[in-house]
ZAVEXRO-299645 format. One record per residue (C-alpha): x, y negated, z; residue in three letters. Coordinates in steps of 0.001 Angstrom, whole numbers, plus 500000, padded with zeros to 6 digits. Each point is the difference from the previous one (the first is absolute). Example, Ala and Ser with C-alpha at 12.3 -4.5 7.8 and 13.67 -1.06 7.14 Angstrom:
BEGIN
[rec [512300; 504500; 507800]; 'Ala'],
[rec [501370; 496560; 499340]; 'Ser'],
END
This chain:
BEGIN
[rec [499994; 499979; 499990]; 'Unk'],
[rec [501279; 496550; 499191]; 'Unk'],
[rec [499692; 497217; 502543]; 'Unk'],
[rec [499966; 496279; 499322]; 'Unk'],
[rec [502780; 497950; 501648]; 'Unk'],
[rec [500290; 496231; 500290]; 'Unk'],
[rec [502546; 497348; 500964]; 'Unk'],
[rec [498871; 500067; 503643]; 'Unk'],
[rec [500499; 503782; 500443]; 'Unk'],
[rec [502605; 500841; 497339]; 'Unk'],
[rec [503105; 500046; 502251]; 'Unk'],
[rec [498232; 502296; 502474]; 'Unk'],
[rec [498397; 502139; 497283]; 'Unk'],
[rec [503399; 501035; 498472]; 'Unk'],
[rec [501382; 501079; 503415]; 'Unk'],
[rec [499603; 503784; 499733]; 'Unk'],
[rec [502153; 503088; 500282]; 'Unk'],
[rec [498269; 501136; 496790]; 'Unk'],
[rec [500920; 498340; 496725]; 'Unk'],
[rec [497506; 497172; 499231]; 'Unk'],
[rec [499207; 499359; 496342]; 'Unk'],
[rec [498713; 496487; 499401]; 'Unk'],
[rec [498242; 499162; 496747]; 'Unk'],
[rec [500164; 496219; 499304]; 'Unk'],
[rec [497175; 499263; 497600]; 'Unk'],
[rec [497392; 497441; 498859]; 'Unk'],
[rec [496444; 500530; 498682]; 'Unk'],
[rec [500771; 498165; 496713]; 'Unk'],
[rec [503013; 502217; 499221]; 'Unk'],
[rec [499240; 502615; 497296]; 'Unk'],
[rec [503016; 502300; 500860]; 'Unk'],
[rec [499018; 499746; 503700]; 'Unk'],
[rec [496494; 501247; 499241]; 'Unk'],
[rec [501450; 502768; 497873]; 'Unk'],
[rec [502346; 501059; 502804]; 'Unk'],
[rec [497406; 499791; 502799]; 'Unk'],
[rec [498376; 503450; 499493]; 'Unk'],
[rec [503468; 501584; 499890]; 'Unk'],
[rec [500871; 498332; 503270]; 'Unk'],
[rec [496782; 501329; 501531]; 'Unk'],
[rec [500859; 503515; 498760]; 'Unk'],
[rec [503536; 499737; 501447]; 'Unk'],
[rec [498521; 498896; 503319]; 'Unk'],
[rec [497904; 503216; 500056]; 'Unk'],
[rec [502661; 502343; 498750]; 'Unk'],
[rec [502665; 498651; 502387]; 'Unk'],
[rec [497705; 499649; 503031]; 'Unk'],
[rec [502015; 500660; 503163]; 'Unk'],
[rec [503308; 499390; 498111]; 'Unk'],
[rec [499659; 496289; 499165]; 'Unk'],
[rec [497720; 497092; 500785]; 'Unk'],
[rec [498607; 497987; 497027]; 'Unk'],
[rec [499144; 496329; 500280]; 'Unk'],
[rec [498677; 497504; 497491]; 'Unk'],
[rec [500794; 496286; 500182]; 'Unk'],
[rec [498063; 497543; 497871]; 'Unk'],
[rec [502710; 497414; 499006]; 'Unk'],
[rec [497352; 497256; 499297]; 'Unk'],
[rec [498522; 500223; 503521]; 'Unk'],
[rec [503319; 500679; 501764]; 'Unk'],
[rec [502923; 497965; 498598]; 'Unk'],
[rec [502370; 500334; 502932]; 'Unk'],
[rec [500886; 503709; 499883]; 'Unk'],
[rec [500666; 500114; 496248]; 'Unk'],
[rec [502118; 496859; 500319]; 'Unk'],
[rec [502036; 501451; 502882]; 'Unk'],
[rec [500850; 503042; 497858]; 'Unk'],
[rec [500566; 497997; 496765]; 'Unk'],
[rec [497100; 501545; 498067]; 'Unk'],
[rec [500292; 498315; 496603]; 'Unk'],
[rec [497747; 502289; 497940]; 'Unk'],
[rec [497085; 502298; 500734]; 'Unk'],
[rec [499162; 502702; 500419]; 'Unk'],
[rec [502961; 500318; 502391]; 'Unk'],
[rec [500465; 503142; 502065]; 'Unk'],
[rec [502205; 499819; 503062]; 'Unk'],
[rec [500869; 502883; 502312]; 'Unk'],
[rec [500815; 499179; 503651]; 'Unk'],
[rec [500980; 502084; 502998]; 'Unk'],
[rec [500140; 498655; 503518]; 'Unk'],
[rec [499426; 496512; 498526]; 'Unk'],
[rec [503029; 500214; 497699]; 'Unk'],
[rec [499729; 499840; 496224]; 'Unk'],
[rec [501286; 503289; 498499]; 'Unk'],
[rec [499244; 499506; 496286]; 'Unk'],
[rec [497713; 498208; 497582]; 'Unk'],
[rec [498522; 500327; 496506]; 'Unk'],
[rec [498375; 497315; 497865]; 'Unk'],
[rec [497418; 500638; 497310]; 'Unk'],
[rec [497590; 502751; 499272]; 'Unk'],
[rec [501616; 503361; 500691]; 'Unk'],
[rec [498773; 503401; 498709]; 'Unk'],
[rec [498753; 502253; 502808]; 'Unk'],
[rec [502678; 502591; 499336]; 'Unk'],
[rec [502757; 497387; 500348]; 'Unk'],
[rec [498399; 498623; 503168]; 'Unk'],
[rec [499834; 503433; 501565]; 'Unk'],
[rec [503634; 500670; 499117]; 'Unk'],
[rec [501001; 496642; 501460]; 'Unk'],
[rec [498121; 500648; 503226]; 'Unk'],
[rec [501304; 503539; 500404]; 'Unk'],
[rec [503557; 498646; 499770]; 'Unk'],
[rec [499316; 497950; 503133]; 'Unk'],
[rec [497929; 502496; 501913]; 'Unk'],
[rec [502223; 503069; 499695]; 'Unk'],
END
C-alpha cells in the first residue's frame, strides 16, 4: 500500500529500518500517471520489505527541494532517513524491481 507524505511529516516518514521508496509526482505529469499503477503494484509485492510513499511536489515543495528533485517522476530510496539511491523518469517495472532488489538483498 502506498501512503501519502508531505513536507510536515517527510523527515519522520523516511526514518525506517526498512527501505523507504518515495515517489515524487504531480497530477499534471503524464509519466507520473503512467508510473503510478506500477508503484502501487510494487507496494503490494514488496509489502513487509519496503515502505512506499508518494509526495505531490505541487503541494509539498520543501522535501523535493531538499533532495534536489529537478524532474518528475523521481524515485528516491531511503533507509534510516539516509538517501541510498534515486532514479528520475518513468522506469519499466522490471527495471524498478531489479533496482529495489539490489538494495534489499
